[in-house]
TIVO-2410 file (N, C-alpha, C; in nm, 3 decimals):
# residues 91
REC num residu      c1      c2      c3 atome chaine
REC   1      M   2.740  -3.977   1.164     N      A
REC   1      M   2.875  -4.018   1.194    CA      A
REC   1      M   2.948  -3.906   1.266     C      A
REC   2      E   3.022  -3.942   1.367     N      A
REC   2      E   3.100  -3.844   1.440    CA      A
REC   2      E   3.248  -3.875   1.425     C      A
REC   3      G   3.331  -3.780   1.462     N      A
REC   3      G   3.475  -3.799   1.458    CA      A
REC   3      G   3.537  -3.720   1.345     C      A
REC   4      N   3.670  -3.729   1.336     N      A
REC   4      N   3.739  -3.656   1.230    CA      A
REC   4      N   3.710  -3.722   1.096     C      A
REC   5      L   3.744  -3.653   0.990     N      A
REC   5      L   3.709  -3.700   0.856    CA      A
REC   5      L   3.780  -3.831   0.823     C      A
REC   6      E   3.903  -3.847   0.866     N      A
REC   6      E   3.975  -3.972   0.840    CA      A
REC   6      E   3.901  -4.091   0.900     C      A
REC   7      T   3.855  -4.078   1.023     N      A
REC   7      T   3.779  -4.184   1.089    CA      A
REC   7      T   3.648  -4.209   1.017     C      A
REC   8      R   3.581  -4.103   0.978     N      A
REC   8      R   3.452  -4.117   0.909    CA      A
REC   8      R   3.469  -4.185   0.773     C      A
REC   9      I   3.576  -4.152   0.703     N      A
REC   9      I   3.603  -4.217   0.575    CA      A
REC   9      I   3.628  -4.365   0.596     C      A
REC  10      S   3.708  -4.399   0.697     N      A
REC  10      S   3.735  -4.540   0.727    CA      A
REC  10      S   3.607  -4.616   0.757     C      A
REC  11      R   3.523  -4.558   0.840     N      A
REC  11      R   3.396  -4.624   0.875    CA      A
REC  11      R   3.306  -4.642   0.752     C      A
REC  12      A   3.298  -4.538   0.669     N      A
REC  12      A   3.212  -4.545   0.550    CA      A
REC  12      A   3.260  -4.655   0.455     C      A
REC  13      L   3.391  -4.664   0.435     N      A
REC  13      L   3.444  -4.767   0.345    CA      A
REC  13      L   3.428  -4.906   0.405     C      A
REC  14      E   3.447  -4.919   0.537     N      A
REC  14      E   3.424  -5.047   0.605    CA      A
REC  14      E   3.279  -5.091   0.586     C      A
REC  15      N   3.186  -5.001   0.611     N      A
REC  15      N   3.044  -5.034   0.601    CA      A
REC  15      N   3.001  -5.066   0.459     C      A
REC  16      E   3.054  -4.994   0.363     N      A
REC  16      E   3.012  -5.010   0.223    CA      A
REC  16      E   3.073  -5.132   0.157     C      A
REC  17      F   3.200  -5.161   0.185     N      A
REC  17      F   3.272  -5.263   0.108    CA      A
REC  17      F   3.317  -5.385   0.187     C      A
REC  18      K   3.305  -5.384   0.320     N      A
REC  18      K   3.351  -5.496   0.403    CA      A
REC  18      K   3.487  -5.547   0.355     C      A
REC  19      P   3.587  -5.459   0.352     N      A
REC  19      P   3.714  -5.492   0.288    CA      A
REC  19      P   3.797  -5.596   0.362     C      A
REC  20      A   3.871  -5.674   0.285     N      A
REC  20      A   3.969  -5.766   0.341    CA      A
REC  20      A   4.089  -5.687   0.391     C      A
REC  21      A   4.116  -5.573   0.328     N      A
REC  21      A   4.224  -5.483   0.370    CA      A
REC  21      A   4.179  -5.339   0.344     C      A
REC  22      L   4.213  -5.251   0.437     N      A
REC  22      L   4.177  -5.110   0.424    CA      A
REC  22      L   4.286  -5.024   0.485     C      A
REC  23      E   4.329  -4.924   0.410     N      A
REC  23      E   4.423  -4.824   0.461    CA      A
REC  23      E   4.369  -4.687   0.422     C      A
REC  24      V   4.358  -4.599   0.520     N      A
REC  24      V   4.316  -4.461   0.496    CA      A
REC  24      V   4.423  -4.373   0.558     C      A
REC  25      R   4.480  -4.285   0.476     N      A
REC  25      R   4.589  -4.200   0.524    CA      A
REC  25      R   4.561  -4.055   0.484     C      A
REC  26      N   4.564  -3.967   0.582     N      A
REC  26      N   4.544  -3.824   0.559    CA      A
REC  26      N   4.674  -3.768   0.501     C      A
REC  27      T   4.668  -3.718   0.378     N      A
REC  27      T   4.787  -3.662   0.312    CA      A
REC  27      T   4.776  -3.511   0.294     C      A
REC  28      T   4.687  -3.449   0.369     N      A
REC  28      T   4.665  -3.305   0.358    CA      A
REC  28      T   4.795  -3.226   0.377     C      A
REC  29      A   4.880  -3.269   0.468     N      A
REC  29      A   5.004  -3.197   0.495    CA      A
REC  29      A   5.093  -3.184   0.372     C      A
REC  30      N   5.078  -3.276   0.277     N      A
REC  30      N   5.155  -3.271   0.153    CA      A
REC  30      N   5.103  -3.166   0.056     C      A
REC  31      H   4.988  -3.108   0.088     N      A
REC  31      H   4.920  -3.017  -0.005    CA      A
REC  31      H   4.880  -2.886   0.062     C      A
REC  32      V   4.952  -2.843   0.162     N      A
REC  32      V   4.911  -2.725   0.239    CA      A
REC  32      V   4.902  -2.598   0.155     C      A
REC  33      A   4.974  -2.590   0.047     N      A
REC  33      A   4.969  -2.470  -0.036    CA      A
REC  33      A   4.841  -2.462  -0.120     C      A
REC  34      H   4.770  -2.573  -0.134     N      A
REC  34      H   4.650  -2.575  -0.217    CA      A
REC  34      H   4.535  -2.494  -0.159     C      A
REC  35      R   4.509  -2.512  -0.031     N      A
REC  35      R   4.397  -2.443   0.034    CA      A
REC  35      R   4.440  -2.398   0.171     C      A
REC  36      K   4.407  -2.277   0.202     N      A
REC  36      K   4.436  -2.224   0.335    CA      A
REC  36      K   4.303  -2.197   0.404     C      A
REC  37      P   4.289  -2.244   0.527     N      A
REC  37      P   4.164  -2.221   0.598    CA      A
REC  37      P   4.142  -2.073   0.628     C      A
REC  38      E   4.022  -2.026   0.602     N      A
REC  38      E   3.988  -1.886   0.628    CA      A
REC  38      E   3.961  -1.862   0.776     C      A
REC  39      D   3.911  -1.963   0.845     N      A
REC  39      D   3.873  -1.945   0.985    CA      A
REC  39      D   3.973  -2.005   1.082     C      A
REC  40      G   4.089  -2.050   1.032     N      A
REC  40      G   4.191  -2.106   1.120    CA      A
REC  40      G   4.173  -2.253   1.152     C      A
REC  41      K   4.064  -2.315   1.107     N      A
REC  41      K   4.043  -2.457   1.133    CA      A
REC  41      K   4.141  -2.540   1.051     C      A
REC  42      V   4.179  -2.653   1.108     N      A
REC  42      V   4.263  -2.746   1.033    CA      A
REC  42      V   4.173  -2.822   0.937     C      A
REC  43      L   4.207  -2.817   0.810     N      A
REC  43      L   4.127  -2.884   0.708    CA      A
REC  43      L   4.181  -3.023   0.680     C      A
REC  44      E   4.091  -3.115   0.651     N      A
REC  44      E   4.128  -3.248   0.605    CA      A
REC  44      E   4.080  -3.254   0.460     C      A
REC  45      T   4.172  -3.231   0.366     N      A
REC  45      T   4.130  -3.214   0.228    CA      A
REC  45      T   4.184  -3.318   0.131     C      A
REC  46      H   4.289  -3.390   0.168     N      A
REC  46      H   4.350  -3.487   0.078    CA      A
REC  46      H   4.373  -3.619   0.153     C      A
REC  47      F   4.337  -3.729   0.088     N      A
REC  47      F   4.353  -3.861   0.149    CA      A
REC  47      F   4.402  -3.962   0.046     C      A
REC  48      Y   4.469  -4.064   0.096     N      A
REC  48      Y   4.503  -4.183   0.018    CA      A
REC  48      Y   4.421  -4.296   0.078     C      A
REC  49      V   4.355  -4.375  -0.006     N      A
REC  49      V   4.286  -4.493   0.044    CA      A
REC  49      V   4.325  -4.614  -0.039     C      A
REC  50      R   4.344  -4.725   0.030     N      A
REC  50      R   4.366  -4.855  -0.035    CA      A
REC  50      R   4.257  -4.946   0.016     C      A
REC  51      V   4.178  -4.999  -0.075     N      A
REC  51      V   4.066  -5.084  -0.039    CA      A
REC  51      V   4.078  -5.214  -0.118     C      A
REC  52      K   4.074  -5.326  -0.048     N      A
REC  52      K   4.075  -5.457  -0.112    CA      A
REC  52      K   3.947  -5.527  -0.068     C      A
REC  53      S   3.858  -5.553  -0.164     N      A
REC  53      S   3.726  -5.604  -0.127    CA      A
REC  53      S   3.668  -5.692  -0.237     C      A
REC  54      S   3.592  -5.792  -0.196     N      A
REC  54      S   3.522  -5.877  -0.293    CA      A
REC  54      S   3.413  -5.798  -0.365     C      A
REC  55      A   3.373  -5.683  -0.311     N      A
REC  55      A   3.274  -5.598  -0.378    CA      A
REC  55      A   3.327  -5.548  -0.512     C      A
REC  56      F   3.459  -5.554  -0.531     N      A
REC  56      F   3.520  -5.507  -0.655    CA      A
REC  56      F   3.547  -5.619  -0.755     C      A
REC  57      N   3.510  -5.742  -0.723     N      A
REC  57      N   3.537  -5.854  -0.813    CA      A
REC  57      N   3.481  -5.827  -0.952     C      A
REC  58      G   3.568  -5.830  -1.051     N      A
REC  58      G   3.527  -5.814  -1.189    CA      A
REC  58      G   3.480  -5.675  -1.228     C      A
REC  59      M   3.497  -5.578  -1.141     N      A
REC  59      M   3.445  -5.443  -1.168    CA      A
REC  59      M   3.552  -5.350  -1.223     C      A
REC  60      V   3.515  -5.274  -1.323     N      A
REC  60      V   3.608  -5.174  -1.376    CA      A
REC  60      V   3.578  -5.035  -1.319     C      A
REC  61      N   3.464  -5.016  -1.258     N      A
REC  61      N   3.423  -4.885  -1.204    CA      A
REC  61      N   3.443  -4.876  -1.053     C      A
REC  62      R   3.550  -4.930  -1.002     N      A
REC  62      R   3.577  -4.934  -0.858    CA      A
REC  62      R   3.585  -4.794  -0.799     C      A
REC  63      H   3.653  -4.704  -0.868     N      A
REC  63      H   3.670  -4.568  -0.816    CA      A
REC  63      H   3.535  -4.496  -0.803     C      A
REC  64      R   3.446  -4.519  -0.897     N      A
REC  64      R   3.313  -4.457  -0.888    CA      A
REC  64      R   3.239  -4.502  -0.763     C      A
REC  65      L   3.252  -4.629  -0.729     N      A
REC  65      L   3.187  -4.679  -0.607    CA      A
REC  65      L   3.242  -4.610  -0.483     C      A
REC  66      V   3.373  -4.591  -0.479     N      A
REC  66      V   3.436  -4.525  -0.364    CA      A
REC  66      V   3.392  -4.379  -0.358     C      A
REC  67      Y   3.392  -4.309  -0.470     N      A
REC  67      Y   3.346  -4.170  -0.471    CA      A
REC  67      Y   3.203  -4.160  -0.419     C      A
REC  68      K   3.118  -4.252  -0.462     N      A
REC  68      K   2.978  -4.250  -0.416    CA      A
REC  68      K   2.970  -4.272  -0.265     C      A
REC  69      A   3.049  -4.366  -0.212     N      A
REC  69      A   3.048  -4.394  -0.068    CA      A
REC  69      A   3.100  -4.276   0.013     C      A
REC  70      L   3.181  -4.190  -0.050     N      A
REC  70      L   3.243  -4.078   0.022    CA      A
REC  70      L   3.184  -3.942  -0.016     C      A
REC  71      E   3.065  -3.940  -0.074     N      A
REC  71      E   3.002  -3.812  -0.110    CA      A
REC  71      E   2.995  -3.718   0.009     C      A
REC  72      F   2.964  -3.771   0.127     N      A
REC  72      F   2.955  -3.688   0.248    CA      A
REC  72      F   3.087  -3.617   0.276     C      A
REC  73      A   3.198  -3.684   0.251     N      A
REC  73      A   3.330  -3.627   0.280    CA      A
REC  73      A   3.361  -3.510   0.186     C      A
REC  74      F   3.322  -3.522   0.060     N      A
REC  74      F   3.342  -3.412  -0.034    CA      A
REC  74      F   3.257  -3.292   0.006     C      A
REC  75      E   3.138  -3.319   0.060     N      A
REC  75      E   3.053  -3.210   0.109    CA      A
REC  75      E   3.114  -3.141   0.231     C      A
REC  76      K   3.199  -3.213   0.305     N      A
REC  76      K   3.263  -3.159   0.425    CA      A
REC  76      K   3.400  -3.097   0.395     C      A
REC  77      G   3.440  -3.092   0.268     N      A
REC  77      G   3.564  -3.025   0.234    CA      A
REC  77      G   3.673  -3.112   0.174     C      A
REC  78      L   3.650  -3.242   0.162     N      A
REC  78      L   3.749  -3.327   0.097    CA      A
REC  78      L   3.771  -3.273  -0.044     C      A
REC  79      H   3.896  -3.254  -0.081     N      A
REC  79      H   3.930  -3.194  -0.210    CA      A
REC  79      H   3.979  -3.298  -0.309     C      A
REC  80      A   4.058  -3.396  -0.262     N      A
REC  80      A   4.116  -3.495  -0.352    CA      A
REC  80      A   4.139  -3.625  -0.277     C      A
REC  81      I   4.129  -3.734  -0.351     N      A
REC  81      I   4.154  -3.865  -0.292    CA      A
REC  81      I   4.231  -3.949  -0.393     C      A
REC  82      E   4.338  -4.009  -0.347     N      A
REC  82      E   4.417  -4.101  -0.428    CA      A
REC  82      E   4.373  -4.241  -0.390     C      A
REC  83      M   4.342  -4.325  -0.488     N      A
REC  83      M   4.284  -4.456  -0.458    CA      A
REC  83      M   4.363  -4.570  -0.518     C      A
REC  84      D   4.365  -4.680  -0.446     N      A
REC  84      D   4.416  -4.808  -0.493    CA      A
REC  84      D   4.309  -4.908  -0.454     C      A
REC  85      C   4.227  -4.950  -0.548     N      A
REC  85      C   4.114  -5.038  -0.521    CA      A
REC  85      C   4.132  -5.170  -0.593     C      A
REC  86      D   4.137  -5.278  -0.518     N      A
REC  86      D   4.157  -5.410  -0.575    CA      A
REC  86      D   4.052  -5.507  -0.524     C      A
REC  87      S   4.030  -5.610  -0.602     N      A
REC  87      S   3.947  -5.721  -0.559    CA      A
REC  87      S   4.027  -5.801  -0.456     C      A
REC  88      D   3.958  -5.872  -0.371     N      A
REC  88      D   4.032  -5.955  -0.275    CA      A
REC  88      D   4.053  -6.097  -0.327     C      A
REC  89      V   4.024  -6.119  -0.455     N      A
REC  89      V   4.054  -6.247  -0.520    CA      A
REC  89      V   4.141  -6.219  -0.642     C      A
REC  90      Q   4.221  -6.318  -0.680     N      A
REC  90      Q   4.305  -6.303  -0.799    CA      A
REC  90      Q   4.217  -6.301  -0.922     C      A
REC  91      E   4.236  -6.204  -1.009     N      A
REC  91      E   4.155  -6.195  -1.133    CA      A
REC  91      E   4.241  -6.225  -1.252     C      A
***
């Protein structure tokens, strides 16, 4: 996968969950005091994601599925992710 981390996260969640709705927002700017880059690179360390997918129907471990789909992002420096994961059907 190429591109910035926000784009890569969006693609990974699209591919994994085929969501009815998806929002990925880089919130790193809200947390600039947490980590400072040693080499001057801009870090993408904090994100908010909202995923609505039938893959979550009846599931209580939705966040675990998202963490698994985004393992690559944590390896690239993702520090924290805020999630809102819902089924795309009324439960």
